[in-house]
N, C-alpha and C positions, 0 to 999 in steps of 0.2 A: 079876745077872751081865751084863756088857756085853762083847760081842765086836766088834772093829772090823776091817774087811777093806777094803783098797783094791783096786778092781777096774778092769780095762780091759774094759768090757762089749762084747759083740757088738752088731752093728747089724741090726735087722730092719725092713724096710719093708713097708707094707701099709695098707689102708684101715682107718679106725676102725670099731669095731663096737659095738652097744649093750652096756651093762653087764649083768652077769648076777649076781644075788643079792649085790650089793656096793654100798657107798657110795664113790663116786669124786669127788674134788674137785680143782679147779685151785688150786695154791698159789703165791702171788706176794706180793711186797712191794716197797716203795720202798727204794732203796739209792743212796747217794752214792759213785759208783765213781771211784777214782783211775784216770787214763789218761794217755796221752801223745800229743801230736800230733807226728808226724815229718814233716819237710819236706826236700825236695831241690830246690835252685835251680841252674839252669844259665844263665849269662849269656854271650852272644856278641855280637860287633859293637858293643861299647860306644862305639867311635869313629865309628859310622855316622851319616850325615846323617839317617837315618830314626829314629835312637834305638836303644838296645840292644835285642836280642831276649832276652826272659826266658821260660824254661820252668819252670813250678812243678808239682811232684808232691807231693801231701800224703796223709796217712792217719792214722787214729786207731788206736792200739795199746791194747787193752783189758787190764785186769787180770783174772786168772782168777777164776772162781767155781766152787766144787764143790757138788754136791748130796749130801746124806746121805739114804739110804733106811734107815729104822729099822724092823725087824721086831720088834714088841712083843707081850708077853703081855697088856698092858692099855693103854688110852688115857690113863690117869691118870698124870700126871708126878709126883705127890706121893703120900704115903701109903706103903703097903707096897712093898718093893723089887720092881721088875718085871724080867722077863727080856727081853733085847734082843740082836739081831744087827744090826750097823750096817755098811752098805756105803757106800763113798765113791767117787764117780765125777765126772768133769769135766762141768760144764754149759757154762761158757764156757772153752774151752781156753786155755792159756797162749799169749801173743803173738797172740791173735786180732786180726785187723786189718780195719778198715773203710777201704778204699782208694777214692780219688776219681780220675777221669780227669785227665790232665795238662792244664794250661792254658798257652798260649803267647801273649805279648802284647809290645808295644813299650813301653819305658820313656821317661822324659823325655830331651830333648836336653841336651847340655852337662853331663852328669853328675848324679848324684842320690845321696841316702842312703836306705837301705832299712830299714823297720821292720815288725814282725809283731805281731799281736794276735789273740786269740781272743775271741769274743763269743757270747752265747746268742740264742735266738729273739726276745727282746725288745730286742735290741741292747745289752744290758748287758754290760760287760766280764767275761770269765772269767779273764783274765790281764792283767798290765800290758803296756803297749806295749814291745816289745823291739827296740832298734836292733841291726842286724847288719852295719853298715858301708856303705862306698861301693859303688856299682854298677860293678863292674869285671869283665872276662872271667874266667870260672872256674866252679867248682862249689862249692856250699856245702850242708852238711847241718846242720839245726837241729832241736832237740827242745824242745817246750814242754809242761811238765806241767800238768795241770788236773784238776778234779773235776767230774763231771756226774751229774745224777740219772737213774737208769735203773730199770727194773722187771723183775727176773728172775722167771720163772715156770716151773713144772714141774707135770706131771700124769701120772697112771697110767691106763692103759686096758686092758681085757681083750683078749687075742689069741685068734683062732680063732672058730669059729661058735657059735651059741647052743646047739646040741645037744652039741657037743664042744669046750668051751673048752680052750685050751692051758694048760699049767701055769705059763707065764710071763706077766708083765705088761709092757706097753710103757711106757717112760718117755720122755715128750716134754718138750722145753724150748725156751724162747725168751727173748730179751732185748729189751725195748722202751725206746727213748730217750724220757724224759720231758722232758729239756732238749734243745732244738735247739742245734747247735754250728756256728759259722761261723769262717772265717779271713779276716782282713783284712791285705793287704799294701799298704803305702804306700811310694811313691817320691817323696821331696821333692827338688825341683831344688836344686842347689848354686848355679847361676848366678842372678843377680838380674835378668836381662834380661826384658823384657816377654813375650817369646815362650816363656819357661820355664814350663811347666805341669806340675804334679804328676800322678801316676797313682795311683789307688786301685783295687785288685782285691779283691772279696769272693768267697770260695769256700765254698759250703755243704758241710760235712762230714757232718752228720747232722741230719735234720729231726725235729720232735716226731712221735712215732709210728713212726719208723724201727724196723723189727723184724728181728732176726736169729734165724733158726730153726736149731736144732742137731739133729744126727742123733739119731734115736730109738735107745734101747737096751733090752735085755731084762733084767728082774729076776725072780727067783723069787717066787711067791706061795704062800699056803696052807701055810706051814711049820708043822709040828706044834707046837701050843701057843703059836703066835705069830699070832693072827688079825688084828692091827692093823698097818698100815703108815703111818708118819709120814715127812714130808719136812722137811728143813731145809737151809739154805744156809750155806756157809763162804766167807770171803774168801781173798785170796792168802796170808794168814798163818794159815789154818785157824781163824780166829775166827768165831763164829756171827754170821750176819746175821739178826737177829730170832730168833724162837723156832720150835721144831719144831711142825708142825701135821698133823692127821690127813688122810691122802690116800686111804686105802682101808681098809675094814673088812669082813672076811668075816662074812656073816650066816647062812650055812648050816652 
């Protein structure tokens, strides 16, 4: 029998404590995450003798990941039918954003064309170069879809002291970028004069190893007849990311 419950878990903060009579493991895996780069461009003074002033604001919008906590009567996935209680809660919330500080710079004199492209930490392109038109006064909003490799992870830990452990476990989670992501903005001069020089601006959006830590949550443990707890990840469409794996086993 399988029971599935979506929960909005409470948040508990505190120091980690040693495990007590249990096997606890960090569960993680590699995942090619769809995401979007959202950009906001503001251009003023396009007719200035100093060149146009360009302000760029960029961010990565991540796709959500949920974590399943499976309370099981057995750690075996095959064989006799096992009893389960499944809790589903967000690991990476919907519309989670990695924002970068704004950048302001001067563009080429005498007009230019603007293009955008995303690249990884090895300078390999993640998207095709996209032209967004001439550099004229105004505001533009652009969205670039991409896929980048990340490493979601979650783990359970005992709450409370060694002598009086609390009935709940703390679920912690994080997301680590395996692929670095950068944005390149190019401004190519329209004029063919010798003094017309293009401008290229590279903006780092995420480095290899960039880590997002998510708020810890509380889940029940030691449910009668369900000694094992497994963790699994779900994508934005509730499809499994990898397989479920043992995270906690009551041994007493």
